[in-house]
C-alpha positions as CSV (number, residue, x, y, z in Angstrom):
1,M,5.9,5.1,21.9
2,N,8.7,2.7,22.6
3,S,11.5,4.1,20.4
4,R,15.1,3.1,21.0
5,V,18.2,5.0,20.1
6,H,21.2,2.9,18.9
7,P,24.2,3.6,21.2
8,T,26.6,4.2,18.3
9,D,24.3,6.8,16.7
10,Q,23.6,9.0,19.8
11,D,26.0,11.7,18.8
12,K,24.4,11.9,15.2
13,G,20.9,11.9,16.4
14,N,19.6,9.7,13.6
15,G,19.3,6.3,15.2
16,V,15.7,6.1,16.1
17,E,14.1,2.7,15.7
18,L,10.4,2.5,15.3
19,T,8.0,-0.4,15.4
20,T,6.0,-1.3,12.3
21,E,2.8,0.4,13.7
22,E,4.7,3.5,14.6
23,A,6.4,3.8,11.2
24,R,3.1,3.1,9.4
25,S,1.2,5.7,11.5
26,G,-2.2,4.5,10.2
27,A,-4.5,1.5,9.9
28,T,-4.4,-1.0,7.1
29,P,-7.9,-2.3,6.5
30,H,-6.8,-4.7,3.7
31,M,-9.4,-3.2,1.3
32,T,-6.8,-2.5,-1.4
33,R,-6.9,-6.0,-2.8
34,Y,-10.7,-5.8,-3.3
35,I,-10.5,-2.4,-5.0
36,L,-7.7,-3.6,-7.3
37,S,-9.7,-6.8,-8.1
38,W,-12.8,-4.9,-8.9
39,G,-10.9,-2.3,-11.0
40,L,-9.1,-5.0,-13.0
41,G,-12.4,-6.9,-13.6
42,L,-14.1,-3.7,-14.8
43,V,-11.2,-2.9,-17.2
44,I,-11.3,-6.4,-18.6
45,L,-15.1,-6.1,-19.0
46,A,-14.7,-2.8,-20.7
47,F,-12.2,-4.2,-23.2
48,I,-14.5,-7.1,-23.9
49,I,-17.4,-4.7,-24.6
50,L,-15.3,-2.6,-26.8
51,L,-14.1,-5.6,-28.8
52,A,-17.6,-6.9,-29.1
53,T,-19.0,-3.6,-30.4
54,H,-16.2,-3.0,-32.9
55,M,-16.4,-6.6,-34.3
56,I,-19.9,-6.2,-35.5
């Protein structure tokens, strides 16, 4: 871990600077966009089916 402490904050103890990977502390597989797309598509499909069945 390559964390740095700001020289002006050494006496406070709260000047730790983390990289993006260290702050995230996990992997981001970019699957969220697909899950959101499928979910939105299924909700729209459900609304279309509900409208079609109640219009008859």
